[in-house]
C-alpha positions as CSV (number, residue, x, y, z in Angstrom):
1,M,8.8,-17.0,19.4
2,K,6.3,-14.3,18.4
3,K,4.4,-15.1,15.2
4,R,2.5,-11.9,14.5
5,Y,3.6,-8.3,14.7
6,S,1.3,-5.3,14.8
7,E,1.6,-2.6,12.1
8,E,3.2,-0.3,14.7
9,Q,5.9,-2.8,15.5
10,I,6.5,-3.6,11.8
11,I,7.0,0.1,11.0
12,G,9.3,0.5,14.0
13,I,11.4,-2.5,12.7
14,L,11.6,-0.9,9.2
15,K,12.6,2.4,10.6
16,E,15.5,0.7,12.5
17,A,16.8,-0.6,9.2
18,D,16.4,2.8,7.6
19,S,18.5,4.3,10.4
20,G,21.6,2.5,9.1
21,I,21.6,-0.8,11.1
22,P,22.3,-3.7,8.7
23,I,19.2,-5.6,7.7
24,K,20.7,-8.9,8.7
25,D,21.2,-7.6,12.3
26,V,17.7,-6.1,12.5
27,C,16.2,-9.5,11.4
28,R,18.3,-11.4,13.9
29,Q,17.5,-9.0,16.7
30,H,13.7,-9.3,16.1
31,N,13.8,-13.0,15.2
32,I,12.3,-12.6,11.7
33,C,13.5,-13.9,8.4
34,M,14.7,-11.6,5.7
35,T,11.9,-12.7,3.4
36,S,9.4,-11.4,6.0
37,F,11.3,-8.1,6.3
38,Y,11.3,-7.5,2.5
39,K,7.6,-8.4,2.3
40,W,6.9,-5.9,5.1
41,K,9.1,-3.3,3.3
42,N,7.1,-3.7,0.1
43,R,3.8,-3.3,2.0
44,F,4.6,-0.8,4.7
45,G,7.8,1.0,3.5
46,G,7.5,4.7,3.9
47,M,4.3,4.6,5.8
48,T,3.5,6.1,9.2
49,V,1.5,4.3,11.9
50,S,-1.7,6.3,11.1
51,E,-1.4,5.4,7.4
52,A,-1.0,1.7,8.2
53,Q,-4.1,1.8,10.4
54,K,-6.1,3.5,7.6
55,L,-4.9,0.8,5.2
56,K,-6.1,-1.9,7.6
57,A,-9.5,-0.2,7.9
58,F,-9.8,0.0,4.1
59,E,-8.9,-3.6,3.7
60,A,-11.5,-4.6,6.2
61,D,-14.2,-2.5,4.5
62,N,-13.2,-4.0,1.1
63,A,-13.6,-7.5,2.5
64,K,-17.1,-6.7,3.8
65,L,-18.1,-5.3,0.5
66,K,-16.8,-8.3,-1.4
67,R,-18.8,-10.6,0.9
68,L,-22.0,-8.5,0.3
69,V,-21.5,-8.7,-3.5
70,A,-20.9,-12.4,-3.3
71,E,-24.0,-13.0,-1.3
72,Q,-26.1,-10.9,-3.7
73,A,-24.7,-12.8,-6.6
74,L,-25.8,-16.1,-5.0
75,D,-29.4,-14.9,-4.5
């Protein structure tokens, strides 16, 4: 069982469901629970692969900045 999907794979799964395949069947086919599907839909719904990659880069930059601010606050 695969535990982690890339952004590209998640967007592909969401597009399958948008094409008219029932969500239950998509979840069964990719071996994911419906809760994960709806969390992904809230986060990545309507995005393209390039937008998801930009989001990931922004989140990484934000985490670095938060660490810097926390280190400065401790000094």
